[in-house]
N, C-alpha and C positions, 0 to 999 in steps of 0.2 A: 443541759436536758436531760430527760431520762428515758429510761426504756430503751427501745431500739437503739437510738442514737448515741447512746453513751460510749459506744465502741466502733471504730472504723474497720472497713472490710479489710479482712487478711490477703487476698491477691494484691300549665295545662290549657288550647286555641291562643290567640293573638288579638291585639287590637291594632287600628290602624294609627297612622301618623297624627298625633292628637296637639294641637298649638291652642286649643281653646282654653278659657279661664275655668278652672275646676274649683270650687270651693267646698267647704266640708260637708262629705254626707252625698254630695253629688255625684261624685266618681264612683262610691260605692252601690249608688243605684243604677248607675248606668250598666256594669259590670256584674258577672257572676259573683255572690261573695255568700260568706256565712258570718253571723255575729257572734263571738264570745263573749257573754257579760259575768260579772262577779255573781257568786253565790249570796244568798241572803246572808247577814251578817248572823253566826251562829249566836252571839250574845242577844239577839231579838228572839232566839226561839225561847218558847217556855215549857219546860219538862220533856225536851226533844233534842236527842243528841245531833252535833252536825251531820249533813248528809256524806255522799260521796263527792259532790262538788267543793267541800272544803278541803280535800285531802288532794285535790288535783291541783299539780305547780303547772299552773299554766294563768298568762295575765289575760286581761281583758283585751280583744283586738278583734280586727275584722279579717277573714281570711278572703282571699279573691281566686276565683277560676278553679275551686274545690268542693263546689256542691254537688257534681255528677261522683266525685271518690266518696264523698260524706254520704252522699243517700245509699251507694252500692255496699259500703261499708255497714251502715246501720242495718239494712236489709238482710246482711248474711250474719251480723251478730244475733238479730232477733228470729232468724229462721228456726224452724222448728228441730230439724234435725242437720245443722250447719257444724262445720268441724270447728275446733280450736282456731283462734286467727293471731296471727301476727299482723304489725303494722311497720313496715321496715322502712330503712332510709338512710342517708348519711346526717350527719349532726347537722341540727338548724334548719332542715326543711321543713319542719311543721309536725311532726309525727304525734307529739302530744297534742296539739292543738286538734288536728283531724279526727285523732281519735276521740277527745273530748266533746266537738260537736257531734260525731256520731252516736255515742254515748247519751247525750242530752234528748236527741231525738228519740231513741229508743226507750228510755226513761220517762220522757214524757208520755210515750204510746204505753205506757203501763205491760210493757212485753216480759218483765221480770218483776218478781215480788220484792228482789234483795237486788240492790247494785252497790258493789264496793270497789273502792279505788285504793291503790298502794302504790306509793313509787318506792323503788330500789334506793335511789339517791337522787338528789338536786345536784346534776353533775355540772352545771354551769361553771366553766373556769377551775374547777376541780384539780387541784394538785396531788390527790391522795392517789398512793399507788394500789391500783386493786387486782396486781397481778397475783399476791401473796393467797395461797389457797387457804389460810387460817381466816381470812377475811369473808370467804363466801358463805360461812355460818353466820355471821353477825349478819352481812346483809339479808340473807332467807328469814332470819327472825326478825328483822325490820321490816319485812314485807308480810310476816304473819300477823305482827302484833295490829297495824291499823287496819287488817281484814276482821280479826276477831274484836275489836273494838265497835267497827262498823255493824257487825252479826250480834252485837249484845253477847257475846260468848265470853265468858270469865276465862282467863289463863291461868294457871299455876304458877308457883314462883320458881318451880323446876323447869326450864326451856327444854328439857328433852321430853318432858311431859306436852308439849304446845301441841304439836302435830297430832297426837291422840285424842286431845279435848277437841279440836277443830273438826276432826273427822267425826268425831262423836255429835257434835254439835249440827254439823252439814246431815248427818244421816238420818238424826232422829228429829229434829226441830224445825228444820227446812225439808224434810221430807214431802211436804206437799207443796212447798214452793219451787220458785225456779231464782236460782241465784245466777249474776253476772260479776266477774272477778275480772279489772283491769287492772293489769301489773304493768306499771309504767317504767320509763328509763333503764331497762335491761340492758344497757350498753355497760353496766358495772355488775353486771352478773354474767358470769362466763358464756352460758348458753341457755338461749330462750327454752330450748327442747328439754332441758332438765328441770324446769320452774315449773312448765305446763304439765310434765311427769309427775311431779311431786305434788301440784294441785291437784290432778287425776286421782294419785293415790290416796288423797285426803277426801275424795268423795264427788271432788268436782267436775262431774261426767254428767252426758245426758240425763236430763233435758238442761243441767246448768251450761253456761258457758265461760269461756277462757278468752281475754283478749290481752296481749302482750304486744308492747313496743320497744323495737330494738334497732340498733344500727347495722345489724347485719342479719339476714336471714340464713340461720344455720338449722334449722328444724329437721330433725332427723326423719327419714324417709319412712320410719315405723309409725311415726304418730301421724294421725288425721290432722290436718293442719292447714289453714288456707292464710297465704300472705298477700298483704295489700301493700304495695311499694308506693311511696309518696315521690312524685317526680319532682325535680325543680322546676321553677318557673321558666319559660321561654322569654326571649329577648323583648318582646312585646309586653308580656304579662310583667317581667320584671318594670319597666317603664309603668305600666300600671300601678304597681305596688309603690315607686317611688312617690307619684303623684299623691296617690291617696295618705301617704305618711305624711307629706308636706303639706296638704291641705290644712287651712286654718292656720299656719305657722307664720303668715307674711313670707314665706319663702319663695323665690320664683322658680324653685324646682317642681312647684305644684302646677305650673302653666309650661313647664320645659317639653321641648318635642322629644320622637322617641330618640330623632338623629343626635340629642345633647346628652342621651340619658346612656349611651352605648358603653362609656368607659365602666359605668357602673355593671353593667351584664359582664363586661370582660374580666372583671376580676372576682365577681362573684357566682359567676355562672348560673344564676338563678337560684339561688340560694337564700330564701327567706331573712335567717337570720342575720346573714351579712350584709343584704339589702338594707334592712332596718339599722344597722349600726351605722352603716355611711352615711343614710338617710338623717339620722338622728344627729349624728357628729356634726354634719354640714351645718343644721339649723344651729345647734347649739353652740358651736365654735366661731361662727363665722369665718371658717376657713373654705378658699377655694376648693371644688371638687375635686381638683386633680390632687392636691395638696392631702386631702382626707383620704384620698384611696391610696395614695403614696404611702399614708402613714398604716393603713391596713397591709399593704403588701410588702412592708420595708424589710430590712435586714434581719437576719435571725435573732438577733438580741434584742430588736426593736419590742419596746415593753408591752403594746397593744397587739402588733404583730404577730410577737411568738405567744403570747396568750391565746388569741384566735385559733392559731394554727394548733397550738396543743390541746386543745378544747375540741376542735375539729376532727384532729388525726393521731393523737399519740395512743390513745386506747386502740385504735383498731390496727395502728401499728407494731404495738406491742404482741396483740394478739397474732398476727400475722408473722412474727417471730417466733412465738411459741408452737404454732401450728407446722412451721417448716422449720426453718433454721436463720441465725443472722444473718450470714453468708447470700442463702436464697434470697433471701426477704431483702437485703441491700441490692443484691444483682438486679432483681425486677424493678425495684423503686427506681434506682439510678440509671436502669437502660432507658428512660424515658427522658433523660437528660440530652440525649442525641436529638431531639425530634423541636426543641425550642419550645416555649410556653405556648399550649394550644395544639401541639401537633399530636399525632397520631402514629402507630405503628401497627403493621397486620402482624398475624401469629408469626408467622417465619421471622420477621424483622426483631419481633419483640424477643423470641426464643434466641437468637442469634446474640442480640445485645446483650442478655441477660448472662450468657457463658455456660448456662446449665444445659449440659450435655444428654442426660439422661432424660427422655420424654416424659416417661410418669412423672418425674421429679417435677419439671418443669410445669406440667399439666396441673399438679396437685397447689403449687404455690401461686397460680396464675388463678384457679378456681378459688382459692381462699382469698385472695386478695381483691376478686369480684365480689364475693359474698360479703366481705367488709365494707365494701364502696369505695377503695383504695384505688384500684382500677375500674374503668366503665366501659364495658364493651360496646359498639355499637355497628349498624350495618350488618345486623344478622350476624354478629359475633367476628366479623371479618376484620375491624378495627378495634385498635385499644388505645387508651388515652388516661390521665390524671388531671385533676382538678390544676386549676393554674395556680393557687395559693400551693397546693403540695407541690408543686414544681418547683414554686420558689423556695420550699422548704427544705426538699431532698436535694435539689442542685446545687447548692453552694457548699452543701456536705460533701457530694459526691468529688467536687473541683478540689476540695481542700484535701480529700483523702489522696489526691494523685501525688505521686514521688516528683 
């Protein structure tokens, strides 16, 4: 493993029980859904560069139980005096897809004269270490390049002049227009607030708009930013998604009752990426559902399980270590091993288990862990828990570290 785990410590509404037969498309029309389609093939365009959809790293899919969130996000994006926007949530919850759906609505309504989309990096199962400061500049220029391309702004060979040229272009060529800039996958850039600040420095300010997707909400208090959190699915909504994905595959999951799909929610906790992974592997491999789930939540050296956990958690764990210290980060995460999978701790119990005596230091590491989506507060911040896969990821390490 890399990052945090290289060293050991030093001391949206639900559905009712459904057993009716479901065929492809029927379930999608029965429940709240939003559909994302492929954009027009740019090779079919005549004398026209590809639009923002071409740059969005999102697959065609049906999103369920998010139409309210998408509508609210679209309304805020198009608002005449709205702040910059972040769409935050853990990996796999659908931040990119929700943002894509909202931007599609805004673009179709003609709220902006120019819409551009830049992806910081395609992070799926990436093993790249993004913690090195030297890489930040590379990623920043990877963001600037597609923005300039979509705005038909020629960039000089010298990268040091790119920001100046983009600033000039926004200030002069777009002075009578309205620009929407979407920066996706900011989990590979250390702070969304820095990216928003730098875009604003380039002139992307009112009446223009900035939207950023990020795994954690770390926007500074000095910025005028509104955060939209993408929540996980409820148990009933998880079952809806499994049946929708299985519809048309000749799989009996398409007609499974909610009670038969409880194990899917238990391991995924409503994460759509994990739900899709389990359902598709069930359909393709022909293995029993419990075997597929065991594969996902298997041992730390299991190929699929370790890759999934690395993609979901490693960057956040590394960031937590950077913001606090290795010892405090490990102390906080290992504290949940005393609860059992799916358990929760009160504030006082969690602090006692971490062994962090200084109250300010504990509050700081806890706040960072919550912002990064590693620790999840509930019951009005009276209880704290971690994802079941994170529990299975961290606790074997804690037990190995015991003398």
